[in-house]
MARVEXPA-194675 format. One line per 10 residues: number of its first residue (from 1); their letters; for each residue x, y, z of N, C-alpha, C, O, CB. Coordinates in steps of 0.02 Angstrom, whole numbers, plus 50000, padded with zeros to 5 digits. Glycine has a CB too. Example, Ala and Ser with C-alpha at 12.3 -4.5 7.8 and 13.67 -1.06 7.14 Angstrom:
1) as) 50660,49716,50390,50615,49775,50390,50660,49835,50390,50712,49834,50423,50565,49776,50452  50642,49888,50354,50684,49947,50357,50645,50002,50394,50670,50057,50402,50704,49970,50286
REM end
This chain:
1) mvgvvvqalr) 51329,48579,41299,51364,48639,41279,51436,48640,41306,51483,48661,41271,51327,48701,41304  51445,48616,41368,51512,48614,41397,51557,48568,41357,51616,48584,41348,51508,48592,41470  51531,48511,41334,51571,48464,41295,51598,48494,41231,51653,48478,41210,51530,48404,41279  51559,48539,41201,51581,48572,41139,51641,48617,41154,51689,48619,41115,51524,48613,41108  51638,48654,41209,51693,48699,41226,51756,48660,41241,51810,48678,41217,51674,48743,41287  51751,48606,41281,51809,48565,41298,51839,48534,41235,51900,48531,41228,51789,48511,41348  51797,48510,41190,51821,48479,41129,51858,48530,41086,51909,48513,41056,51763,48448,41090  51834,48591,41083,51867,48642,41043,51935,48659,41073,51983,48671,41036,51823,48705,41038  51940,48661,41139,52003,48679,41171,52055,48623,41164,52115,48637,41167,51992,48694,41244  52034,48561,41155,52082,48507,41147,52121,48512,41083,52171,48477,41074,52046,48440,41151
11) ksrirkgdtv) 52099,48553,41037,52133,48561,40973,52181,48621,40974,52197,48648,40921,52082,48569,40917  52203,48640,41033,52247,48698,41039,52311,48688,40999,52340,48634,40999,52262,48712,41112  52334,48741,40966,52394,48737,40926,52457,48754,40968,52513,48747,40944,52389,48784,40867  52447,48777,41029,52503,48795,41072,52523,48735,41114,52481,48701,41143,52485,48856,41117  52589,48723,41116,52615,48665,41152,52669,48686,41201,52695,48742,41198,52641,48612,41103  52687,48640,41245,52740,48652,41294,52805,48665,41257,52822,48630,41209,52747,48592,41342  52841,48717,41278,52905,48734,41247,52900,48788,41195,52951,48816,41174,52935,48673,41216  52840,48805,41172,52831,48858,41122,52844,48926,41153,52835,48936,41213,52759,48856,41093  52866,48973,41112,52873,49042,41134,52809,49078,41114,52787,49076,41057,52936,49077,41103  52778,49111,41163,52715,49146,41151,52719,49218,41176,52762,49235,41217,52656,49109,41186
21) vvitgrergk) 52675,49260,41151,52669,49329,41174,52598,49338,41200,52550,49312,41171,52686,49380,41116  52591,49376,41254,52525,49389,41283,52494,49447,41244,52525,49499,41235,52530,49406,41360  52433,49437,41220,52401,49487,41177,52350,49530,41214,52327,49580,41187,52367,49453,41119  52331,49511,41275,52283,49551,41313,52294,49540,41387,52321,49489,41408,52211,49534,41293  52272,49588,41427,52277,49582,41499,52335,49621,41528,52367,49660,41494,52283,49510,41518  52347,49609,41592,52398,49646,41629,52468,49636,41601,52510,49682,41604,52396,49626,41702  52483,49577,41573,52549,49561,41548,52555,49571,41473,52601,49544,41441,52565,49488,41565  52511,49611,41443,52509,49620,41371,52576,49643,41343,52609,49688,41370,52455,49671,41353  52597,49611,41288,52658,49629,41254,52719,49590,41276,52770,49591,41242,52671,49701,41264  52714,49556,41333,52771,49517,41358,52770,49447,41327,52717,49421,41310,52770,49513,41435
31) sgkvlsvdlt) 52830,49418,41321,52833,49351,41292,52873,49305,41337,52912,49327,41379,52864,49353,41221  52863,49240,41327,52898,49191,41367,52886,49122,41340,52849,49113,41291,52877,49195,41439  52917,49072,41372,52912,49003,41351,52856,48968,41389,52848,48979,41449,52979,48966,41361  52817,48926,41355,52761,48891,41387,52790,48834,41429,52827,48791,41404,52711,48863,41333  52772,48834,41493,52795,48781,41539,52747,48722,41541,52769,48665,41545,52804,48810,41610  52681,48737,41537,52632,48683,41537,52568,48707,41504,52553,48767,41503,52619,48657,41608  52529,48659,41478,52466,48673,41446,52413,48629,41477,52422,48568,41482,52470,48661,41368  52357,48659,41499,52300,48621,41526,52242,48631,41479,52207,48682,41482,52283,48645,41600  52230,48582,41435,52179,48589,41384,52109,48586,41412,52064,48618,41385,52189,48536,41331  52098,48547,41465,52030,48543,41492,52008,48608,41523,51950,48626,41519,52026,48487,41544
41) agkvivekln) 52055,48645,41554,52038,48710,41583,52050,48767,41533,52027,48823,41545,52080,48722,41646  52085,48753,41478,52099,48805,41429,52150,48855,41453,52145,48915,41438,52035,48841,41410  52200,48832,41491,52250,48876,41521,52321,48855,41501,52334,48797,41485,52243,48875,41597  52366,48904,41502,52437,48891,41493,52476,48927,41548,52454,48979,41573,52461,48915,41422  52533,48899,41566,52578,48933,41613,52639,48953,41574,52673,48912,41544,52596,48887,41675  52655,49019,41576,52710,49047,41537,52765,49068,41586,52752,49098,41638,52686,49107,41493  52827,49051,41567,52884,49064,41610,52892,49139,41625,52894,49180,41579,52947,49038,41577  52896,49155,41690,52908,49224,41715,52853,49273,41696,52866,49333,41694,52974,49249,41689  52793,49250,41683,52737,49294,41669,52679,49279,41715,52672,49222,41738,52714,49288,41595  52638,49329,41730,52579,49323,41773,52600,49296,41842,52571,49248,41867,52526,49276,41741
51) iikrhtkpnq) 52650,49328,41871,52677,49307,41936,52628,49326,41991,52604,49382,41994,52747,49339,41949  52615,49277,42036,52573,49290,42094,52614,49275,42157,52663,49239,42155,52507,49247,42092  52592,49304,42213,52624,49291,42277,52581,49242,42315,52521,49253,42324,52636,49356,42317  52612,49188,42339,52576,49135,42373,52601,49132,42445,52660,49121,42457,52585,49067,42337  52556,49141,42495,52575,49136,42565,52574,49062,42584,52521,49030,42581,52527,49178,42611  52631,49035,42604,52638,48964,42615,52666,48949,42685,52713,48982,42707,52683,48933,42562  52636,48900,42718,52662,48877,42783,52717,48826,42769,52716,48793,42717,52605,48846,42827  52764,48819,42815,52815,48767,42807,52784,48697,42810,52740,48684,42851,52870,48773,42861  52806,48652,42765,52782,48583,42766,52838,48538,42739,52895,48560,42732,52717,48575,42723  52822,48475,42724,52873,48428,42701,52905,48450,42635,52966,48443,42626,52843,48359,42692
61) kvkqggiler) 52865,48477,42589,52892,48499,42524,52930,48564,42530,52985,48571,42504,52835,48506,42473  52900,48612,42566,52929,48679,42572,52953,48687,42644,52913,48700,42689,52878,48735,42553  53018,48679,42654,53045,48684,42722,53038,48754,42750,53020,48764,42808,53118,48662,42724  53052,48804,42708,53048,48874,42728,52982,48902,42703,52971,48906,42643,53108,48915,42700  52938,48922,42749,52874,48952,42730,52885,49025,42712,52941,49049,42707,52823,48946,42788  52830,49060,42701,52834,49131,42686,52796,49147,42622,52752,49109,42601,52906,49153,42679  52814,49202,42592,52781,49225,42531,52822,49201,42471,52878,49224,42461,52772,49302,42530  52794,49155,42433,52828,49128,42374,52797,49157,42311,52737,49168,42308,52824,49050,42374  52839,49169,42261,52814,49194,42197,52814,49137,42147,52863,49099,42143,52856,49254,42172  52760,49131,42108,52756,49080,42056,52711,49104,42000,52674,49153,42008,52731,49013,42085
71) eaplaisnvm) 52714,49068,41944,52675,49087,41885,52603,49061,41893,52592,49005,41914,52707,49059,41821  52555,49103,41876,52485,49084,41876,52465,49069,41804,52495,49095,41757,52439,49139,41908  52413,49028,41793,52391,49012,41726,52360,49072,41689,52329,49115,41720,52341,48955,41728  52369,49072,41624,52337,49121,41579,52290,49083,41533,52301,49023,41520,52391,49161,41538  52239,49115,41509,52194,49084,41460,52231,49074,41394,52269,49117,41373,52130,49126,41450  52219,49017,41362,52251,49003,41297,52233,49056,41246,52274,49073,41203,52231,48933,41271  52173,49082,41250,52150,49132,41202,52187,49199,41210,52184,49241,41165,52075,49143,41209  52221,49209,41265,52256,49272,41278,52329,49271,41257,52365,49319,41267,52251,49290,41350  52352,49216,41227,52421,49211,41204,52422,49192,41130,52377,49158,41106,52461,49161,41246  52475,49214,41095,52485,49196,41025,52555,49170,41015,52603,49192,41047,52473,49258,40979
81) yvcpvtqkpt) 52561,49122,40971,52626,49092,40955,52670,49143,40921,52646,49183,40880,52616,49030,40909  52735,49143,40937,52783,49188,40905,52819,49149,40850,52851,49098,40864,52834,49218,40956  52814,49173,40789,52846,49141,40731,52921,49142,40739,52950,49195,40751,52824,49175,40665  52955,49084,40732,53028,49083,40739,53065,49121,40684,53122,49142,40693,53053,49012,40740  53033,49131,40626,53065,49165,40569,53059,49241,40576,53108,49277,40573,53034,49141,40503  52997,49265,40585,52984,49337,40586,52987,49367,40656,52990,49428,40663,52918,49352,40555  52986,49325,40708,52984,49347,40778,52924,49391,40793,52928,49436,40835,53047,49385,40795  52868,49378,40759,52805,49415,40770,52750,49365,40787,52754,49307,40768,52786,49457,40708  52698,49388,40823,52642,49343,40838,52607,49320,40775,52598,49360,40728,52592,49377,40885  52588,49257,40772,52557,49230,40713,52507,49176,40732,52511,49147,40786,52609,49202,40665
91) rvgirrledg) 52460,49163,40687,52416,49105,40696,52453,49043,40672,52499,49047,40632,52348,49115,40658  52430,48986,40697,52464,48923,40681,52415,48878,40644,52358,48870,40664,52491,48888,40745  52439,48849,40589,52399,48801,40551,52432,48733,40552,52488,48725,40575,52389,48825,40479  52396,48683,40526,52423,48615,40523,52418,48591,40451,52367,48599,40418,52385,48566,40571  52473,48561,40428,52473,48533,40360,52505,48464,40362,52543,48447,40407,52511,48579,40310  52488,48425,40311,52517,48357,40304,52582,48362,40264,52586,48398,40214,52467,48308,40269  52632,48325,40287,52695,48321,40250,52692,48263,40201,52644,48224,40201,52755,48313,40299  52743,48257,40158,52744,48205,40108,52743,48135,40138,52714,48089,40110,52806,48212,40064  52775,48127,40196,52778,48061,40228,52715,48046,40270,52713,47994,40303,52839,48056,40272  52665,48090,40268,52602,48077,40302,52598,48107,40372,52544,48106,40402,52590,48004,40306
101) rrarfskksn) 52653,48132,40398,52651,48162,40465,52618,48231,40463,52616,48263,40410,52722,48168,40494  52592,48252,40521,52563,48319,40526,52615,48366,40554,52653,48347,40599,52498,48318,40571  52617,48427,40529,52665,48476,40553,52630,48543,40560,52585,48560,40521,52726,48482,40507  52651,48582,40609,52622,48649,40618,52661,48698,40574,52720,48688,40559,52626,48671,40693  52627,48751,40553,52660,48802,40513,52634,48871,40531,52578,48878,40555,52650,48789,40438  52676,48921,40520,52658,48990,40534,52618,49018,40476,52638,49013,40418,52722,49033,40546  52560,49047,40491,52519,49074,40438,52546,49139,40410,52527,49160,40355,52448,49084,40463  52591,49172,40448,52620,49235,40425,52677,49222,40375,52679,49252,40321,52645,49276,40484  52724,49178,40394,52782,49166,40352,52775,49102,40310,52817,49089,40266,52845,49162,40395  52724,49062,40322,52711,48999,40287,52767,48949,40297,52776,48904,40255,52701,49013,40212
111) etfe) 52806,48956,40351,52861,48911,40366,52838,48855,40413,52801,48867,40461,52920,48950,40398  52858,48793,40398,52842,48736,40440,52893,48733,40498,52953,48744,40487,52843,48669,40399  52869,48718,40557,52914,48711,40615,52894,48650,40655,52839,48624,40648,52912,48775,40659  52939,48626,40697,52931,48571,40744,52998,48549,40767,53004,48504,40807,52892,48512,40714
REM end
């Protein structure tokens, strides 16, 4: 059963660099750019959203310890792609182009992007 869930998440239409809007949860209605996508966990990290405070001791990487703020992961299912044409949340589909390449398109405006 777990393999089925992981396989379904690997087909995520959201990629690094996309603009997304949060559709549920504490950050609902806010939008930002995707910094990273973890398909095995089904999570995305969105720029300046879902900020958490991390208590950190000084070490080699972080010379100054203290309370650091950083983005926490959100579930992929809780974000939607923002269409570049209409600037509204939309579902994303995939279609074949004439040269055989695959391209994503907005289901709301039917516009191909990449």
